[in-house]
C-alpha positions in Angstrom: 19.5 215.6 203.3 21.6 213.5 205.9 21.3 212.7 209.1 24.8 213.8 210.0 24.4 217.2 208.7 25.3 219.9 210.6 22.0 222.3 211.2 20.4 222.9 214.2 17.3 220.8 214.0 19.1 217.4 213.4 20.4 218.0 216.8 17.0 218.8 218.1 15.5 215.9 216.8 18.2 213.1 217.6 17.4 214.7 221.5 13.8 214.0 221.1 14.3 210.7 219.7 16.0 210.0 222.8 14.1 211.8 225.4 11.3 209.2 223.6 13.2 206.3 223.9 13.8 206.2 227.3 10.6 207.4 228.1 9.4 204.3 225.9 7.5 206.0 223.5 6.8 203.8 220.7 9.2 205.4 217.7 8.4 205.0 213.7 11.5 206.0 210.6 10.8 206.0 207.4 14.4 206.8 205.3 15.4 209.9 207.3 13.8 208.9 210.1 15.7 205.3 210.3 19.1 206.8 210.2 18.1 209.8 212.8 17.1 206.9 215.3 20.0 204.6 214.6 22.2 207.6 215.4 20.3 208.7 218.7 20.1 205.5 219.9 23.6 204.6 219.4 23.9 203.6 215.6 25.7 204.9 212.8 24.7 207.1 209.5 26.8 206.5 206.3 27.1 206.5 202.7 25.8 203.2 201.4 27.6 201.6 198.7 25.4 202.8 196.1 21.8 204.5 195.8 19.1 202.8 195.9 16.4 204.5 194.0 12.8 202.8 193.0 11.4 199.7 193.5 13.3 196.6 195.2 12.6 193.6 197.2 13.5 193.5 200.8 14.1 190.5 202.3 12.7 189.9 206.2 14.5 188.1 208.6 12.5 185.3 210.2 13.7 186.1 213.9 10.7 186.4 216.7 11.3 190.5 216.3 10.9 190.0 212.6 7.7 188.0 213.0 6.3 190.4 215.7 6.6 193.3 213.3 6.0 191.8 209.7 3.8 188.7 210.4 4.5 185.9 207.9 5.4 188.4 205.2 9.3 187.6 204.2 9.5 189.4 201.0 7.9 192.6 200.1 8.5 195.2 197.5 9.5 198.5 198.8 10.3 201.9 197.2 13.7 203.4 198.2 14.9 206.9 197.7 18.7 207.0 199.4 22.4 207.2 199.6 22.9 206.5 203.0 22.3 204.1 205.3 22.1 203.2 209.0 24.4 200.8 211.5 21.9 198.6 213.7 22.2 200.8 217.7 23.3 198.5 219.9 20.2 196.2 221.6 18.5 196.4 218.4 17.5 193.2 216.4 17.9 193.8 212.6 15.4 192.7 210.4 15.2 193.3 206.6 17.5 193.5 204.3 17.6 194.2 200.7 20.3 193.5 197.8 21.7 197.1 198.0 21.5 198.0 201.6 22.4 195.4 204.3 20.3 197.3 206.9 16.9 198.4 205.5 15.1 197.5 209.4 15.6 197.5 212.9 13.1 196.9 215.8 13.9 198.0 219.4 11.2 197.3 221.8 7.8 199.2 220.8 10.6 200.8 217.8 10.9 200.6 214.2 13.4 202.3 212.4 13.4 201.3 208.4 15.5 202.8 205.1 12.9 201.4 202.7 9.8 203.4 202.6 6.2 201.4 203.0 4.2 205.1 203.3 4.4 205.6 199.5 1.4 207.1 197.5 1.3 207.2 193.8 1.0 211.1 193.7 4.5 211.2 196.3 6.2 208.7 194.0 5.6 210.9 191.0 6.5 214.4 192.6 10.0 212.8 194.1 10.6 211.4 190.4 10.2 215.4 189.5 13.9 215.5 191.3 15.1 212.6 189.9 17.7 214.6 188.0 18.6 216.8 191.2 19.8 213.2 192.6 23.3 213.4 190.5 21.7 210.2 188.7 22.2 210.5 184.9 21.2 206.5 184.4 19.4 203.8 185.4 21.5 201.4 186.9 20.6 198.1 188.5 20.2 200.1 192.3 18.7 202.9 190.7 15.8 202.6 188.3 14.2 205.6 185.8 10.7 207.4 186.6 9.4 205.5 183.8 10.5 202.0 185.2 9.3 203.4 188.6 6.0 204.4 187.1 4.9 200.8 185.9 2.0 199.4 187.4 2.3 202.1 190.0 -1.3 201.9 191.4 -1.0 198.0 192.1 2.8 198.2 193.6 1.9 201.1 196.0 -1.5 199.1 197.4 0.6 196.0 197.8 2.9 198.1 200.0 0.3 199.9 201.6 -0.9 195.9 202.9 3.1 195.8 204.4 2.8 199.3 206.1 -0.3 198.7 207.4 0.6 195.7 209.1 3.8 197.7 210.8 1.5 200.5 211.6 -0.7 198.3 213.6 1.7 196.6 215.1 3.2 200.4 216.2 0.0 201.4 217.6 0.0 198.5 220.0 2.8 200.5 221.7 0.8 203.4 222.3 
């Protein structure tokens, strides 16, 4: 699914995001949600140079905005499942990147848009891996892991990732 798909609900969601931003209601988006936020706020969604699927390092910038949201975390292992990416919307701050996707997160006031996933559970990862073949991926590559690779140390990786999510969600809640 793409934020660029010509579906009636996508137009409605873009309008809802704009209305929420204008009302200064905090927005939070993961992956498609981050792409929809970027598009609604004036950015663009385009094909990423490569698919990014599986666990991968996310580097967090050292700006005031990045520190406000991520605290002292300068790097974490995020979960990825995308073939598209967003540009940073006007007036937003770029706060995270990865080796395979330059724009992993942006901040605009109370709003956080992410390309990566921090909300994952072991069950969710297992269910997504059921569709791994449908991603038109025939083999692993540096930017794409197999389900077997994604399942390595799964519980430990998810626990660590959820600590990052807790920090981000606590910061987001402050804006409510």
